C-alpha positions in Angstrom: 20.2 9.7 -11.1 21.8 6.2 -10.8 19.8 3.5 -9.0 21.8 2.0 -6.2 21.7 -1.8 -5.8 22.4 -3.4 -2.5 22.4 -7.1 -2.9 22.4 -9.6 0.0 22.8 -13.4 0.2 19.7 -13.8 2.3 16.8 -11.8 3.8 18.3 -12.0 7.4 21.3 -10.0 6.3 19.1 -7.6 4.3 16.7 -7.0 7.1 19.5 -6.1 9.6 21.1 -3.6 7.3 17.8 -2.2 6.0 16.3 -1.7 9.4 19.4 0.2 10.6 19.3 2.4 7.5 15.6 3.2 7.9 16.1 4.0 11.6 19.0 6.3 10.7 17.0 8.2 8.1 14.0 8.6 10.5 16.3 9.9 13.2 17.8 12.4 10.8 14.3 13.6 9.9 13.4 14.0 13.5 16.6 15.9 14.2 16.0 18.2 11.2 12.2 18.7 11.3 11.0 17.5 14.7 9.1 14.7 13.0 9.6 12.0 10.4 7.4 10.0 8.0 7.6 6.4 6.8 5.5 4.9 4.0 5.6 1.1 3.9 4.3 -1.6 1.6 2.1 -4.6 2.5 2.2 -8.2 1.5 4.4 -10.9 3.0 7.9 -9.6 2.1 8.1 -6.8 4.7 7.0 -8.9 7.7 10.5 -10.1 8.5 11.9 -6.5 8.1 9.3 -5.2 10.4 10.2 -7.8 13.0 13.6 -6.1 13.2 12.6 -2.5 12.6 10.1 -2.4 15.5 12.9 -2.9 18.0 15.0 0.0 16.8 15.8 2.7 19.4 14.5 6.0 18.1 11.8 8.5 19.1 8.9 6.6 17.4 6.4 9.0 19.0 7.6 11.5 16.4 7.2 9.1 13.4 4.1 8.9 11.3 3.6 5.6 9.4 1.3 5.0 6.5 0.9 2.5 3.7 1.9 3.0 0.1 -1.4 1.3 -0.8 -4.0 -1.1 0.7 -6.6 -3.5 -0.5 -10.2 -2.2 0.1 -11.1 -4.9 2.6 -12.2 -4.8 6.3 -9.5 -5.0 8.9 -10.5 -8.6 9.9 -9.7 -9.7 6.3 -6.4 -11.5 5.9 -5.7 -9.4 2.8 -5.6 -6.1 4.8 -2.2 -4.5 4.7 -3.2 -2.3 7.6 -3.8 -5.3 9.8 -0.4 -6.8 8.8 1.3 -3.5 9.7 -0.4 -3.3 13.0 0.5 -6.9 13.9 4.1 -6.8 12.7 5.4 -3.3 12.8 3.4 -1.2 15.3 4.7 -3.3 18.2 7.5 -3.0 20.8 9.3 0.3 20.4 7.4 1.2 17.2 4.1 1.0 19.1 4.6 4.6 19.9 4.5 5.6 16.2 1.4 7.4 14.8 -0.3 5.3 12.1 -2.8 6.6 9.5 -4.7 3.9 7.7 -6.4 4.0 4.3 -9.5 2.0 4.9 -12.7 3.9 5.7 -16.3 2.8 6.2 -17.1 3.4 2.5 -18.0 0.2 0.7 -16.6 1.4 -2.6 -13.0 2.6 -2.6 -13.7 5.2 -5.3 -16.2 6.9 -3.0 -13.5 7.3 -0.3 -10.8 9.0 -2.2 -11.6 12.5 -0.9 -11.7 11.3 2.7 -8.5 9.3 2.4 -6.8 12.3 0.7 -7.8 14.6 3.6 -6.5 12.1 6.2 -3.1 11.6 4.4 -2.5 15.3 4.1 -1.6 15.2 7.8 1.6 13.3 7.0 4.8 15.3 6.9 6.1 15.7 3.3 8.4 15.2 1.6 8.2 11.7 3.1 11.5 10.7 4.8 11.4 7.1 3.6 9.2 5.3 1.1 9.5 1.5 0.7 8.1 0.1 -2.5 7.5 -3.5 -3.4 7.1 -5.0 -6.9 4.7 -7.6 -8.2 5.5 -10.3 -10.8 3.8 -8.1 -13.4 6.0 -5.1 -12.6 3.3 -3.2 -10.6 4.2 -1.2 -7.6 1.9 0.3 -4.9 -1.5 -0.4 -6.5 -0.6 1.0 -9.9 -1.1 -2.0 -12.1 -0.4 -2.3 -15.8 -3.8 -4.0 -16.2 -6.0 -1.4 -14.5 -8.1 1.3 -16.1 -6.6 3.8 -13.7 -3.0 3.2 -14.9 -2.6 6.5 -16.7 -4.2 8.3 -13.8 -1.8 6.8 -11.3 1.2 7.7 -13.4 0.1 11.3 -14.3 -2.2 12.7 -11.7 -0.9 15.4 -9.3 -3.5 14.2 -6.8 -2.1 12.5 -3.7 -4.4 9.5 -3.6 -6.4 7.5 -6.1 -8.5 4.3 -6.1 -7.7 1.5 -8.6 -9.3 -1.8 -9.6 -6.9 -4.3 -11.1 -8.2 -7.0 -13.5 -5.5 -9.5 -12.6 -5.7 -9.2 -8.8 -8.6 -9.2 -6.3 -10.1 -6.3 -4.5 -10.4 -2.6 -5.2 -7.3 -0.7 -3.9 -6.4 2.7 -2.5 -2.9 4.0 -3.4 -0.6 6.9 -3.4 0.0 8.3 -6.9 3.4 8.3 -8.6 3.7 12.1 -8.0 2.9 11.7 -4.3 5.5 8.8 -3.9 8.1 10.9 -5.6 7.6 13.6 -3.1 10.1 11.9 -0.8 13.7 12.1 0.3 14.5 8.5 -0.3 12.9 5.6 -2.2 13.6 2.0 -1.6 12.6 -1.1 -3.6 12.5 -4.1 -1.3 12.8 -7.5 -3.0 13.4 -11.0 -1.8 14.0 -14.1 -3.9 15.4 -15.2 -7.2 12.1 -14.8 -9.0 11.8 -11.1 -8.0 15.4 -10.6 -9.1 14.5 -12.1 -12.5 11.4 -9.8 -12.8 13.6 -6.8 -11.9 16.1 -7.7 -14.6 13.3 -8.0 -17.1 11.6 -4.6 -16.3 15.0 -2.8 -16.2 15.6 -3.8 -19.8 12.5 -1.6 -20.7 11.8 2.0 -20.1 8.0 1.5 -20.5 6.4 2.4 -17.2 3.0 1.5 -18.6 4.0 -2.1 -19.1 5.9 -2.2 -15.7 4.9 0.8 -13.5 7.9 0.2 -11.2 9.9 1.7 -14.1 8.3 5.1 -13.2 10.5 5.0 -10.1 13.5 3.2 -11.4 13.9 5.6 -14.4 13.6 9.0 -12.7 16.1 11.5 -11.5 14.1 13.3 -8.8 14.6 11.1 -5.8 17.4 8.7 -4.7 16.4 5.1 -5.3 18.0 2.1 -3.6 17.1 -1.5 -4.4 17.4 -3.7 -1.4 17.6 -7.2 -2.8 18.1 -10.6 -1.1 18.5 -13.5 -3.5 17.2 -16.0 -0.9 14.9 -16.0 2.1 
């Protein structure tokens, strides 16, 4: 399956087009199944997209939103992806959406896998839209090339796993490769010339262990669209 590349001059143009496309796909899911599911990524890149998406006119009450992954920190920690989503996406029209967070009261992420798995089984699958990000090391979700759980993340049939990268802080909770591929549409959301350079590097290789994003770029199960803005 060919990966589609949609390239924009700046993030403003990307966010307008991307938010409209996401809204259309969620609306299609609602029309077909009575509900729709959206998996989003954390970090700083999606904030501007969320600021547009949250105003889209659709039946958000029938949309369930979850994170692709999250850092195992409390919700008052600036590193919490859940808090970022609550502050930037679950507002305005999108405040009516149902959100399922990953963080539980467990101190250790590895002790919480069973609980998080149970919680996430309530999301309609296949997911209507999954939005991935990519790190400078080619990681996506919290499947890092440096972590001891790399092979598990790429091969397990389980929905959820905990990871502990050696090159980034915090334990993580993440959907597995298999779970993320149980979707109707994958997107890779990138902003900046540096991310474009990393993308070009990883696409030269088929090694998903060195750059786990390749597990999603080099597959023929789910349509994948790269949404790339060369500047902010």
